[in-house]
C-alpha positions as CSV (number, residue, x, y, z in Angstrom):
1,X,-47.9,-63.4,68.4
2,X,-45.3,-60.7,68.9
3,X,-42.0,-61.3,67.2
4,X,-40.2,-61.5,70.6
5,X,-42.0,-64.8,71.3
6,X,-40.6,-66.5,68.1
7,X,-37.2,-67.9,68.4
8,X,-34.6,-67.3,65.6
9,X,-35.3,-70.9,64.4
10,X,-38.9,-70.1,63.7
11,X,-39.2,-66.4,62.7
12,X,-39.4,-67.2,59.0
13,X,-41.4,-70.4,59.3
14,X,-44.7,-70.0,57.5
15,X,-48.0,-71.1,58.9
16,X,-49.7,-74.2,57.5
17,X,-51.3,-73.8,54.2
18,X,-54.8,-75.1,53.4
19,X,-54.5,-78.9,52.7
20,X,-50.8,-79.0,53.5
21,X,-51.3,-81.4,56.5
22,X,-53.9,-84.1,57.0
23,X,-55.4,-85.6,60.2
24,X,-53.4,-88.5,61.5
25,X,-55.4,-91.8,61.2
26,X,-54.9,-94.0,64.2
27,X,-57.1,-97.0,63.6
28,X,-60.7,-95.7,63.3
29,X,-59.6,-92.4,65.0
30,X,-58.9,-89.4,63.0
31,X,-56.8,-86.9,65.0
32,X,-56.8,-83.3,64.1
33,X,-54.6,-81.4,64.6
34,X,-52.1,-84.2,64.2
35,X,-50.8,-83.7,67.8
36,X,-50.4,-86.3,70.6
37,X,-49.6,-85.6,74.2
38,X,-46.6,-87.8,75.2
39,X,-47.2,-90.1,78.1
40,X,-45.1,-88.8,81.0
41,X,-44.9,-90.7,84.3
42,X,-46.2,-88.7,87.3
43,X,-47.5,-86.0,85.0
44,X,-50.1,-87.0,82.4
45,X,-52.8,-88.1,84.8
46,X,-56.4,-87.1,83.9
47,X,-56.3,-83.7,85.7
48,X,-53.3,-82.7,83.6
49,X,-54.9,-84.1,80.4
50,X,-58.1,-82.1,81.2
51,X,-56.1,-78.9,81.4
52,X,-54.4,-79.6,78.1
53,X,-57.6,-80.6,76.4
54,X,-59.2,-77.3,77.3
55,X,-56.7,-75.6,74.9
56,X,-57.0,-77.7,71.8
57,X,-58.0,-81.0,70.2
58,X,-55.6,-83.9,69.8
59,X,-54.9,-87.2,71.3
60,X,-54.0,-87.1,75.1
61,X,-52.3,-90.2,76.4
62,X,-52.3,-91.3,80.0
63,X,-49.1,-91.7,82.0
64,X,-47.5,-95.2,82.0
65,X,-49.6,-97.9,83.6
66,X,-47.8,-101.2,84.4
67,X,-49.5,-104.4,83.1
68,X,-48.9,-106.8,85.9
69,X,-50.3,-104.7,88.8
70,X,-53.2,-103.7,86.6
71,X,-54.0,-107.4,86.1
72,X,-53.7,-108.0,89.8
73,X,-56.1,-105.1,90.5
74,X,-53.8,-103.0,92.6
75,X,-55.6,-99.9,93.8
76,X,-52.9,-97.3,93.0
77,X,-52.4,-98.7,89.5
78,X,-56.1,-98.6,88.8
79,X,-56.1,-95.0,90.0
80,X,-53.4,-94.1,87.3
81,X,-55.7,-95.7,84.7
82,X,-58.6,-93.4,85.5
83,X,-60.1,-91.0,83.0
84,X,-62.1,-87.8,83.3
85,X,-65.9,-88.2,83.1
86,X,-66.0,-86.4,79.7
87,X,-62.7,-87.6,78.4
88,X,-62.8,-88.9,74.8
89,X,-61.0,-90.7,73.3
90,X,-59.6,-92.6,76.3
91,X,-56.0,-93.2,75.5
92,X,-53.8,-95.3,77.9
93,X,-50.1,-96.1,77.8
94,X,-49.3,-99.6,78.9
95,X,-45.9,-100.9,80.1
96,X,-44.9,-104.5,80.3
97,X,-42.0,-106.9,79.8
98,X,-43.9,-110.1,79.7
99,X,-46.2,-111.0,76.8
100,X,-48.5,-112.9,79.1
101,X,-49.2,-110.0,81.5
102,X,-49.4,-107.5,78.6
103,X,-52.0,-109.7,76.9
104,X,-54.0,-110.1,80.0
105,X,-53.9,-106.4,80.8
106,X,-55.1,-105.5,77.2
107,X,-57.8,-108.2,77.5
108,X,-59.1,-106.6,80.7
109,X,-58.9,-103.0,79.4
110,X,-60.8,-103.9,76.2
111,X,-63.3,-106.2,77.9
112,X,-64.2,-103.5,80.4
113,X,-64.7,-101.0,77.6
114,X,-62.1,-98.9,79.5
115,X,-60.1,-97.6,76.5
116,X,-60.3,-96.3,72.9
117,X,-56.6,-96.5,72.3
118,X,-53.6,-98.3,73.8
119,X,-50.0,-97.1,73.5
120,X,-47.1,-99.3,74.4
121,X,-44.0,-98.0,76.2
122,X,-40.7,-99.1,74.7
123,X,-38.9,-95.8,75.2
124,X,-38.4,-95.3,78.9
125,X,-34.7,-94.7,79.5
126,X,-34.5,-94.4,83.3
127,X,-32.0,-96.8,85.0
128,X,-34.5,-98.4,87.3
129,X,-36.4,-99.6,84.2
130,X,-33.6,-100.5,81.8
131,X,-31.5,-102.3,84.4
132,X,-34.3,-104.8,84.7
133,X,-34.5,-105.1,80.9
134,X,-37.6,-102.9,80.4
135,X,-38.5,-99.8,78.5
136,X,-36.0,-98.7,75.9
137,X,-34.0,-101.9,76.5
138,X,-36.7,-104.1,75.0
139,X,-36.2,-103.2,71.3
140,X,-32.7,-104.5,71.6
141,X,-34.3,-107.9,71.7
142,X,-36.5,-107.9,68.5
143,X,-38.0,-111.3,69.1
144,X,-39.2,-110.4,72.6
145,X,-40.5,-107.0,71.3
146,X,-42.4,-108.9,68.6
147,X,-44.0,-111.2,71.2
148,X,-45.1,-108.4,73.4
149,X,-46.5,-106.3,70.6
150,X,-48.3,-109.4,69.2
151,X,-49.9,-110.1,72.6
152,X,-51.2,-106.6,72.8
153,X,-52.5,-106.3,69.2
154,X,-54.2,-109.8,69.3
155,X,-56.0,-109.1,72.5
156,X,-57.0,-105.5,71.6
157,X,-59.4,-106.5,68.8
158,X,-60.7,-103.3,67.1
159,X,-59.0,-101.1,69.7
160,X,-55.9,-99.5,68.0
161,X,-52.5,-100.3,69.5
162,X,-49.5,-98.0,68.9
163,X,-45.9,-98.2,70.2
164,X,-43.4,-95.5,71.2
165,X,-39.7,-96.1,71.2
166,X,-36.3,-94.4,71.1
167,X,-33.6,-94.7,68.5
168,X,-31.8,-97.4,70.4
169,X,-29.5,-98.1,73.4
170,X,-26.8,-95.7,72.1
171,X,-25.2,-94.7,68.8
172,X,-23.6,-98.2,68.5
173,X,-26.8,-100.1,68.9
174,X,-29.7,-98.5,67.0
175,X,-32.9,-100.4,67.0
176,X,-35.6,-98.1,65.7
177,X,-35.6,-99.6,62.2
178,X,-36.4,-103.1,63.6
179,X,-39.0,-101.6,66.0
180,X,-40.8,-99.9,63.2
181,X,-40.8,-102.9,61.0
182,X,-42.1,-105.2,63.8
183,X,-44.9,-102.8,64.6
184,X,-46.0,-102.6,61.0
185,X,-45.9,-106.4,60.6
186,X,-47.7,-107.1,63.8
187,X,-50.7,-104.8,63.1
188,X,-49.9,-101.7,65.1
189,X,-51.9,-98.6,64.1
190,X,-49.0,-96.2,64.3
191,X,-45.5,-95.7,65.7
192,X,-43.9,-92.8,67.5
193,X,-40.1,-92.2,67.7
194,X,-38.4,-90.1,70.3
195,X,-35.4,-89.1,68.2
196,X,-32.8,-89.7,71.0
197,X,-31.1,-92.8,72.2
198,X,-31.5,-94.1,75.8
199,X,-28.0,-93.0,76.5
200,X,-28.9,-89.4,75.6
201,X,-31.8,-89.3,78.1
202,X,-33.0,-85.8,77.3
203,X,-29.6,-84.4,76.5
204,X,-28.5,-82.5,73.3
205,X,-30.7,-82.1,70.3
206,X,-33.2,-84.7,69.0
207,X,-32.1,-86.4,65.7
208,X,-35.0,-85.5,63.4
209,X,-33.2,-87.2,60.5
210,X,-34.0,-90.5,62.3
211,X,-37.7,-89.7,62.1
212,X,-37.3,-89.1,58.4
213,X,-35.5,-92.4,57.9
214,X,-38.2,-94.2,59.8
215,X,-40.9,-92.6,57.8
216,X,-39.2,-93.7,54.6
217,X,-39.1,-97.3,55.9
218,X,-42.6,-97.6,57.5
219,X,-45.0,-97.3,54.6
220,X,-48.5,-98.5,55.7
221,X,-49.0,-96.9,59.1
222,X,-48.5,-93.3,60.5
223,X,-45.1,-92.3,61.9
224,X,-45.1,-89.7,64.7
225,X,-42.1,-87.6,65.6
226,X,-41.1,-86.6,69.2
227,X,-38.3,-84.5,70.5
228,X,-37.5,-80.7,70.8
229,X,-41.0,-79.3,70.1
230,X,-40.9,-76.2,72.4
231,X,-42.9,-73.9,70.1
232,X,-45.9,-74.6,67.9
233,X,-43.7,-73.7,64.8
234,X,-41.3,-76.4,65.7
235,X,-44.1,-78.9,64.9
236,X,-44.5,-77.5,61.4
237,X,-40.7,-77.6,60.9
238,X,-40.5,-81.2,62.1
239,X,-43.3,-82.4,59.8
240,X,-41.9,-80.5,56.8
241,X,-38.4,-81.7,57.3
242,X,-39.1,-85.3,58.1
243,X,-42.4,-86.1,56.3
244,X,-43.8,-87.5,59.5
245,X,-47.6,-87.8,60.0
246,X,-47.9,-86.1,63.3
247,X,-46.0,-84.9,66.4
248,X,-45.8,-86.0,70.0
249,X,-45.5,-83.2,72.6
250,X,-43.6,-83.9,75.8
251,X,-41.6,-81.5,77.9
252,X,-42.6,-78.5,75.8
253,X,-46.1,-78.4,77.4
254,X,-45.0,-78.7,81.0
255,X,-46.2,-75.6,82.7
256,X,-47.4,-74.4,79.3
257,X,-50.6,-76.4,78.4
258,X,-51.6,-73.5,76.1
259,X,-49.0,-74.9,73.7
260,X,-51.9,-77.1,72.4
261,X,-53.8,-73.9,71.5
262,X,-50.8,-72.6,69.6
263,X,-50.5,-75.9,67.8
264,X,-54.2,-75.8,66.8
265,X,-53.7,-72.3,65.5
266,X,-50.6,-72.9,63.4
267,X,-52.1,-76.1,61.8
268,X,-55.2,-74.1,60.9
269,X,-53.1,-71.3,59.4
270,X,-53.7,-68.9,62.2
271,X,-51.1,-66.8,64.0
272,X,-51.0,-67.9,67.7
273,X,-51.8,-65.5,70.5
274,X,-49.1,-64.2,72.9
275,X,-48.5,-66.4,75.9
276,X,-50.6,-65.6,79.0
277,X,-49.6,-63.1,81.6
278,X,-48.7,-64.3,85.1
279,X,-52.2,-63.7,86.3
280,X,-53.6,-65.9,83.6
281,X,-51.0,-68.5,84.2
282,X,-51.9,-68.5,87.9
283,X,-55.5,-69.1,87.1
284,X,-54.6,-72.1,84.9
285,X,-52.3,-73.4,87.6
286,X,-55.0,-73.1,90.3
287,X,-57.6,-74.9,88.1
288,X,-55.0,-77.7,87.6
289,X,-54.4,-77.9,91.3
290,X,-58.1,-78.1,92.1
291,X,-58.5,-81.0,89.6
292,X,-55.6,-82.8,91.3
293,X,-57.3,-82.3,94.7
294,X,-60.5,-83.8,93.2
295,X,-58.5,-86.8,92.0
296,X,-56.0,-87.5,94.7
297,X,-57.1,-85.5,97.8
298,X,-55.6,-82.2,98.9
299,X,-52.5,-83.5,100.7
300,X,-51.3,-85.8,97.9
301,X,-52.3,-83.2,95.3
302,X,-50.2,-80.5,96.8
303,X,-47.2,-82.7,96.8
304,X,-47.8,-83.7,93.2
305,X,-48.3,-80.1,92.2
306,X,-44.8,-78.9,93.4
307,X,-43.1,-79.9,90.2
308,X,-45.9,-78.2,88.2
309,X,-45.6,-75.0,90.2
310,X,-42.0,-74.8,89.2
311,X,-42.8,-75.3,85.6
312,X,-45.7,-72.8,85.6
313,X,-43.6,-70.0,87.1
314,X,-40.3,-70.7,85.3
315,X,-38.7,-67.5,83.8
316,X,-41.0,-65.0,85.5
317,X,-39.4,-62.2,87.6
318,X,-38.5,-63.4,91.1
319,X,-39.5,-67.0,90.2
320,X,-36.8,-68.5,92.3
321,X,-38.1,-67.0,95.5
322,X,-41.7,-67.7,94.4
323,X,-40.9,-71.3,93.8
324,X,-39.3,-71.6,97.2
325,X,-42.6,-70.5,98.7
326,X,-44.6,-72.8,96.5
327,X,-42.5,-75.8,97.6
328,X,-43.8,-75.2,101.1
329,X,-47.4,-75.0,100.2
330,X,-49.6,-77.8,101.8
331,X,-53.2,-76.6,101.1
332,X,-55.1,-75.2,98.1
333,X,-55.8,-71.9,99.9
334,X,-52.1,-71.4,100.6
335,X,-51.3,-72.1,96.9
336,X,-53.9,-69.5,95.9
337,X,-52.5,-66.9,98.4
338,X,-48.9,-67.3,97.1
339,X,-49.9,-67.1,93.4
340,X,-52.1,-64.1,93.8
341,X,-49.4,-62.2,95.7
342,X,-47.3,-61.9,92.5
343,X,-47.9,-59.2,89.8
344,X,-50.8,-60.6,87.6
345,X,-49.9,-58.2,84.8
346,X,-46.3,-59.4,84.3
347,X,-46.1,-60.6,80.7
348,X,-44.8,-64.1,79.9
349,X,-41.0,-63.8,79.6
350,X,-39.8,-64.4,76.0
351,X,-36.6,-66.0,77.2
352,X,-38.7,-68.8,78.8
353,X,-40.2,-70.0,75.5
354,X,-37.4,-72.6,74.9
355,X,-36.2,-73.2,78.4
356,X,-36.2,-76.9,79.0
357,X,-38.7,-78.1,81.6
358,X,-38.8,-81.5,83.3
359,X,-35.8,-83.8,83.0
360,X,-32.6,-82.2,81.7
361,X,-29.9,-84.5,82.9
362,X,-26.9,-85.3,80.8
363,X,-26.0,-88.5,79.0
364,X,-25.8,-91.8,80.8
365,X,-24.3,-95.2,80.3
366,X,-27.4,-97.3,80.0
367,X,-27.9,-99.8,82.8
368,X,-28.8,-103.3,81.5
369,X,-29.1,-106.7,83.2
370,X,-25.8,-108.7,83.2
371,X,-25.5,-110.5,79.8
372,X,-28.6,-108.8,78.5
373,X,-27.2,-108.3,75.0
374,X,-25.8,-111.8,74.6
375,X,-27.9,-113.6,71.9
376,X,-30.1,-110.6,71.8
377,X,-31.3,-111.3,68.2
378,X,-32.6,-114.8,69.1
379,X,-33.5,-114.4,72.8
380,X,-37.3,-113.9,73.4
381,X,-37.3,-114.7,77.1
382,X,-38.9,-111.9,79.3
383,X,-36.5,-110.3,81.7
384,X,-37.0,-110.7,85.4
385,X,-40.2,-108.8,86.2
386,X,-39.6,-105.1,86.9
387,X,-40.9,-104.2,90.4
388,X,-44.4,-103.1,89.6
389,X,-44.8,-101.1,92.7
390,X,-41.7,-99.0,91.9
391,X,-43.1,-98.2,88.4
392,X,-46.8,-98.0,88.8
393,X,-47.6,-97.1,92.4
394,X,-48.5,-100.6,93.5
């Protein structure tokens, strides 16, 4: 990789040495390199996972699937829970606020032989979730968190259950210590910490020191770190600085699925290749769009792909005008025509390596139900059910 594609942060970071890092053990699954695709709503459906898997091994988790509509058999929710024909292992993220529905959903997933791994979402910070007491709000009530995790683990049998959470509501209410302890006590196979609070959303820098503290506390299961991995060398730095057992990749791979190839390279002690040229990026994008069409039909796929087209083209010369054209595309041939009209030989812009993709909004005051934090240490009552249609497509 040319020096221009390494940020100042990473220019002196050495490649992994033989034996320096080990596979991350998640139940019976040995994951190498120790890399997990973060569940991202509206993004990590099976077509996106298929594109990422083409570039490197790891564990690729589905987007969030809501427990109650899954139990009720709602068609759009079942669609979100689909896997590619050759996808293995099959990893699904489950969201729920009620231990009963979580247990029933896990029972169905395991009974149908549908999954090889279940991840639980306790990290979503968006207001429509937290104002109903879900997502990153749940760890603020440790007894409720314990009941939900217990319901998942007990119904999962030999299928490993992991949980992903944030540091807490805000700096005045940090909950990640309790969440890690509860996960360990209730039989989870691993935990993952997004090293930001819910109030931070995706703002500022991730607090890698919190990952190190959690790793010191959680002794019997792997701890995975998430936050600010934009380049493959960031993953090496995170693991060396925190001692964590693996990394979770979120926004860094949006429009850049080849990041998983780079990660495989650095963990094997190989220098990564230069990023692809625009023509190569266009071919990846078209393959992604074709898979979306196969999954959702052309009309829906083209709407879904608009956000991806923005990520794929970010930083290239004239990308603003190109994105404006891509936002108007309604068919696959139109998409191909627009992408092929650009210069295929244009190299990937070095300045785009660390440009945030996806959500970049600033801090927020976390929306919670009225009185939610009263008696939070003793209250294990599930909050009013989050609208499953709003979260999981009905």
